[in-house]
C-alpha positions as CSV (number, residue, x, y, z in Angstrom):
1,M,0.0,0.0,0.0
2,R,1.4,3.4,-1.0
3,K,1.9,5.7,2.0
4,V,0.2,9.1,1.6
5,V,1.7,12.1,3.4
6,A,-0.6,15.1,3.8
7,V,2.1,17.7,3.2
8,G,-0.4,20.1,1.6
9,V,-2.7,20.4,4.7
10,P,-0.7,23.0,6.6
11,L,-0.2,25.0,3.5
12,L,-3.9,24.9,2.7
13,A,-4.8,26.0,6.2
14,A,-2.4,28.9,6.0
15,T,-3.8,29.9,2.7
16,V,-7.3,29.9,4.1
17,L,-6.3,32.0,7.1
18,L,-4.5,34.5,4.9
19,T,-7.3,34.9,2.3
20,G,-9.7,35.2,5.2
21,C,-8.0,38.4,6.2
22,L,-8.5,40.0,2.8
23,A,-11.4,42.2,1.8
24,S,-13.6,41.0,-1.0
25,K,-12.3,41.4,-4.6
26,E,-15.1,43.9,-5.2
27,T,-13.9,46.1,-2.3
28,R,-10.3,45.8,-3.3
29,D,-11.0,46.7,-6.9
30,A,-13.1,49.7,-5.7
31,A,-10.2,50.8,-3.4
32,D,-7.8,50.6,-6.4
33,R,-10.1,52.9,-8.4
34,L,-10.3,55.3,-5.5
35,E,-6.5,55.5,-5.1
36,D,-6.2,56.1,-8.9
37,A,-8.8,58.9,-8.7
38,L,-7.2,60.6,-5.7
39,G,-3.8,60.7,-7.4
40,H,-1.5,63.1,-5.6
41,P,-3.6,65.9,-4.0
42,P,-2.0,69.3,-3.2
43,G,-0.4,69.4,0.2
44,T,0.3,65.6,0.4
45,V,3.5,63.6,0.2
46,S,1.7,60.4,-0.5
47,V,-1.8,58.9,-0.6
48,D,-2.4,55.2,-0.1
49,V,-5.7,53.3,0.0
50,H,-5.7,50.1,2.1
51,T,-8.3,47.4,2.5
52,G,-8.8,44.7,5.1
53,V,-11.4,43.0,7.3
54,S,-12.5,44.2,10.7
55,G,-14.5,41.9,13.0
56,V,-15.6,38.7,11.4
57,A,-16.4,39.7,7.9
58,D,-16.7,43.5,7.6
59,D,-14.6,45.0,4.8
60,Y,-13.0,48.3,5.4
61,V,-11.2,50.8,3.2
62,E,-8.8,53.3,4.7
63,T,-7.1,56.2,2.9
64,V,-3.9,57.4,4.5
65,A,-2.6,60.7,3.4
66,V,0.8,61.9,4.6
67,L,0.9,65.7,4.5
68,E,3.7,68.0,3.5
69,D,5.2,70.1,6.2
70,D,3.6,73.2,4.8
71,A,0.2,71.7,4.0
72,T,-2.6,74.2,4.4
73,A,-6.0,74.0,6.0
74,A,-7.6,74.7,2.7
75,E,-5.7,71.8,1.1
76,I,-6.9,69.5,3.9
77,A,-10.5,70.7,3.6
78,A,-10.4,70.1,-0.2
79,L,-9.2,66.5,0.3
80,V,-11.9,65.8,2.8
81,A,-14.6,67.4,0.7
82,E,-13.5,65.5,-2.4
83,L,-13.3,62.0,-1.0
84,P,-17.0,61.2,-0.7
85,G,-17.7,61.9,-4.4
86,L,-14.6,59.9,-5.5
87,A,-15.6,57.0,-3.3
88,D,-19.1,57.0,-4.9
89,D,-17.6,57.0,-8.3
90,A,-15.2,54.2,-7.3
91,G,-18.2,52.0,-6.2
92,L,-17.8,52.3,-2.5
93,P,-21.1,52.7,-0.7
94,D,-21.9,55.5,1.8
95,A,-20.6,53.6,4.9
96,D,-18.1,54.9,7.4
97,N,-16.2,51.6,7.3
98,L,-15.6,52.0,3.6
99,R,-14.5,55.6,3.7
100,R,-12.0,55.8,6.5
101,L,-9.6,58.8,6.1
102,R,-6.5,59.4,8.2
103,L,-4.2,62.4,7.7
104,E,-0.7,62.2,9.1
105,R,1.9,64.9,9.6
106,P,5.4,63.8,8.5
107,D,6.5,63.2,12.1
108,G,4.4,60.0,12.1
109,V,2.8,60.7,15.5
110,T,0.4,63.5,14.6
111,T,-2.8,62.2,13.1
112,L,-6.2,63.4,12.1
113,D,-9.0,60.9,11.6
114,V,-12.2,62.0,9.8
115,A,-15.6,61.1,11.2
116,W,-18.1,61.3,8.4
117,A,-21.4,63.1,9.2
118,A,-24.3,63.3,6.8
119,T,-22.8,66.3,5.1
120,V,-19.4,67.9,4.7
121,D,-19.3,71.5,5.8
122,R,-16.2,72.6,3.9
123,A,-15.8,75.9,5.6
124,A,-16.1,74.3,9.1
125,V,-13.6,71.6,8.1
126,E,-11.1,74.2,6.9
127,A,-11.5,76.1,10.2
128,A,-11.0,72.9,12.2
129,A,-8.0,71.9,10.1
130,A,-6.4,75.3,10.9
131,R,-6.9,74.6,14.6
132,W,-5.4,71.1,14.2
133,L,-2.3,72.5,12.4
134,G,-1.9,75.2,15.0
135,V,-2.2,72.9,18.0
136,T,0.2,70.4,16.6
137,E,2.8,73.2,16.2
138,L,2.1,74.5,19.7
139,L,2.4,71.2,21.7
140,D,4.9,68.4,21.6
141,G,4.0,64.8,22.0
142,T,1.7,62.3,20.3
143,L,-1.2,64.4,19.1
144,G,-4.3,62.7,17.6
145,A,-7.7,64.1,16.8
146,E,-10.9,63.1,15.2
147,L,-12.5,65.6,12.9
148,S,-16.3,65.6,12.3
149,T,-17.1,66.8,8.8
150,T,-19.4,69.3,10.5
151,G,-16.4,70.9,12.2
152,P,-15.8,69.8,15.8
153,L,-12.5,68.2,16.8
154,A,-12.1,65.5,19.5
155,W,-8.5,65.7,20.7
156,R,-6.4,62.8,22.1
157,I,-3.1,64.2,23.3
158,E,-0.3,62.2,25.0
159,L,2.5,64.5,26.2
160,G,4.7,61.6,27.3
161,S,7.2,61.8,30.1
162,R,6.9,65.2,31.6
163,P,6.9,67.1,34.9
164,V,3.8,66.7,37.0
165,D,2.4,70.2,36.0
166,A,2.7,69.5,32.2
167,P,-1.1,69.2,31.6
168,A,-1.8,72.4,33.4
169,V,1.0,74.2,31.4
170,A,-0.4,72.8,28.1
171,Y,-3.9,74.0,28.9
172,R,-2.6,77.4,29.9
173,E,-0.8,77.7,26.6
174,L,-4.0,76.7,24.7
175,R,-6.1,79.3,26.6
176,A,-3.6,81.9,25.5
177,R,-4.4,81.0,21.9
178,P,-8.2,81.5,21.4
179,D,-7.7,81.1,17.7
180,L,-6.9,77.4,18.3
181,V,-9.9,76.7,20.5
182,D,-13.5,76.1,19.6
183,A,-16.4,75.7,22.0
184,H,-17.4,72.4,20.4
185,D,-14.0,70.8,20.5
186,S,-13.4,68.1,23.2
187,W,-10.1,67.4,24.9
188,D,-8.4,64.3,26.4
189,L,-4.8,65.1,27.5
190,G,-2.5,62.7,29.3
191,A,1.1,62.6,30.6
192,L,3.4,60.5,32.6
193,S,5.4,61.9,35.5
194,G,7.6,59.1,36.8
195,D,5.2,56.3,37.5
196,L,2.2,58.6,37.9
197,R,-0.3,58.6,35.1
198,L,-1.9,62.1,34.7
199,S,-5.1,62.8,32.7
200,L,-7.3,65.8,32.3
201,G,-9.9,66.3,29.7
202,G,-13.3,67.8,29.0
203,H,-16.1,68.2,26.5
204,T,-14.8,71.7,26.1
205,L,-11.4,73.2,26.9
206,P,-11.0,73.1,30.8
207,S,-11.2,76.5,32.4
208,A,-8.4,77.9,34.6
209,A,-10.6,77.1,37.6
210,E,-11.0,73.5,36.5
211,V,-7.3,73.1,35.9
212,A,-6.7,74.5,39.4
213,V,-9.0,71.8,40.8
214,W,-7.0,69.2,38.9
215,S,-3.7,70.6,40.3
216,E,-5.1,70.2,43.8
217,L,-6.0,66.6,43.0
218,V,-2.4,66.0,42.0
219,A,-1.2,67.8,45.2
220,G,-3.4,65.5,47.2
221,A,-2.0,62.4,45.5
222,Q,1.5,63.6,46.4
223,Q,0.5,63.7,50.1
224,L,0.0,60.0,50.3
225,P,2.5,58.2,52.5
226,A,5.6,56.9,50.7
227,D,4.5,53.3,51.0
228,F,1.1,54.1,49.4
229,R,2.3,55.0,45.9
230,P,-0.1,56.9,43.6
231,T,-0.2,55.5,40.0
232,S,-2.9,57.7,38.4
233,V,-4.9,60.8,39.0
234,G,-7.3,62.6,36.7
235,I,-10.5,64.4,35.9
236,G,-12.9,63.9,33.0
237,L,-15.1,67.0,32.7
238,L,-18.1,65.5,31.0
239,A,-21.1,67.6,29.7
240,G,-23.2,67.1,32.9
241,R,-20.7,65.7,35.4
242,A,-17.0,65.8,36.4
243,V,-15.5,62.4,37.2
244,A,-12.3,62.5,39.3
245,G,-10.2,59.6,40.3
246,L,-7.2,58.4,42.2
247,T,-5.4,55.0,42.1
248,F,-2.7,54.0,44.4
249,L,-0.6,50.9,45.2
250,A,-0.8,49.6,48.8
251,P,2.1,48.0,50.7
252,D,2.4,44.3,51.5
253,G,0.0,43.2,54.1
254,V,-2.9,45.5,53.1
255,T,-6.0,43.6,52.3
256,K,-9.7,44.3,51.7
257,E,-10.3,43.0,55.2
258,N,-7.9,45.4,57.0
259,L,-8.0,48.4,54.7
260,T,-10.4,50.3,56.9
261,P,-10.7,54.0,58.0
262,A,-10.0,52.9,61.6
263,A,-6.7,51.2,60.6
264,Y,-5.4,53.5,57.9
265,G,-7.5,56.7,58.1
266,D,-4.8,58.7,59.9
267,R,-2.4,58.0,57.1
268,L,-4.7,58.4,54.1
269,W,-7.3,61.0,55.0
270,P,-4.9,64.0,54.6
271,A,-4.5,63.2,50.9
272,L,-8.1,62.2,50.4
273,H,-9.4,65.3,52.2
274,T,-7.3,67.5,50.0
275,Q,-8.8,65.9,46.9
276,L,-12.4,66.0,48.3
277,R,-12.1,69.7,49.0
278,A,-10.9,70.3,45.5
279,V,-13.6,68.2,43.8
280,D,-16.3,69.7,45.9
281,S,-15.3,73.2,44.7
282,L,-16.3,72.3,41.1
283,R,-19.4,74.1,39.8
284,Q,-20.9,71.0,38.1
285,P,-22.0,67.7,39.8
286,W,-19.1,65.4,40.4
287,T,-18.1,61.8,41.1
288,Y,-15.0,60.9,43.1
289,V,-13.6,57.4,43.0
290,V,-10.5,56.0,44.8
291,E,-9.1,52.7,43.7
292,W,-6.2,50.7,45.0
293,A,-4.2,47.6,44.2
294,P,-1.6,45.4,46.0
295,S,2.0,46.5,45.1
296,E,2.7,42.9,43.9
297,I,-0.4,42.9,41.6
298,P,-0.7,46.4,40.3
299,E,-3.3,45.6,37.7
300,F,-5.7,44.0,40.3
301,T,-7.5,47.2,41.2
302,S,-10.5,47.5,43.6
303,I,-12.7,50.5,44.5
304,M,-12.0,51.8,48.0
305,L,-14.2,54.9,48.0
306,S,-16.9,56.1,45.7
307,L,-18.9,59.2,46.2
308,L,-21.4,61.2,44.1
309,D,-22.1,64.8,44.7
310,G,-25.2,65.2,46.9
311,E,-25.9,61.5,47.2
312,E,-25.5,59.0,50.1
313,P,-23.2,56.1,49.5
314,I,-24.8,52.7,49.0
315,D,-24.5,50.6,52.2
316,N,-22.8,47.4,51.2
317,G,-21.6,46.7,54.7
318,D,-17.9,46.6,53.6
319,Y,-14.8,48.7,53.7
320,T,-15.9,50.6,50.6
321,T,-19.1,51.8,52.4
322,W,-17.1,52.9,55.5
323,W,-14.6,55.0,53.5
324,S,-17.4,56.4,51.3
325,Q,-19.6,57.3,54.2
326,A,-16.8,59.0,56.0
327,A,-16.0,61.0,52.9
328,R,-19.7,62.0,52.7
329,D,-19.6,63.2,56.2
330,Y,-16.4,65.2,55.6
331,V,-17.8,66.9,52.4
332,D,-21.1,67.7,54.2
333,G,-19.1,69.5,56.9
334,L,-17.2,71.7,54.5
């Protein structure tokens, strides 16, 4: 009997896996037509149209345009305004997944993603593009933003390793440039100071008073005892509520059973009271959350304190309730 060796099976499986990651031929052909139609628009170094599959079987088409150093807002707006019509002509339906557009500065870390609305307001896009170009020249770091075709920008800025006051300094510089700020733009700005993750963002540019509150939160985190090491502090200034948070690592021997106000209040309340006073000075409703993790398992976080402005904590009969109720009593006494 002749022995049959199935040498082709692994190759066949690999081929199936590889082809399964490809967009359909129809989509790939349409993407090629779009790339040909786009050509080399003014203000760009290169334009490439990529295809692939997201999820299980959803084709996507993404156009990536690398901009020249001196690209103008008008050139960016022209490219954004032109793409929907060219996509239609290429046979790509009116679907966000088939019309992704990313603009990149030559530095490779400054990006602008387009979020397609029902219409493209070319004048609003040009104004937003001018703000994007201006902010990317003002601030250093990894600067990303999403641009709605009706105008608003949603900023995602990572300043990188900086002094602890870097977010406050960045917002001060932005407030000094009203030409770079629009009331409809949102902001998410982060930095890393040593091992401390800093974040401050809002549905609009944080005011000087709100940044001062954030600075007090940072000051509070720095009041923690040396063996209770803060790892993150931040505020998200949402449209109807501010959400402030602190995370710290606890030393060996601290557990959910013994992390009580009676055992550790004298050591932790000075820092937490500083933060509570700061958060309570905000004009909008607020939420304040403190999380902790064992030093040996820093990713294993648990909530220690959770307090909503003007609301009584839920009584779960555990250490979280005790810390939260004590915080409620403190704020009520301010």
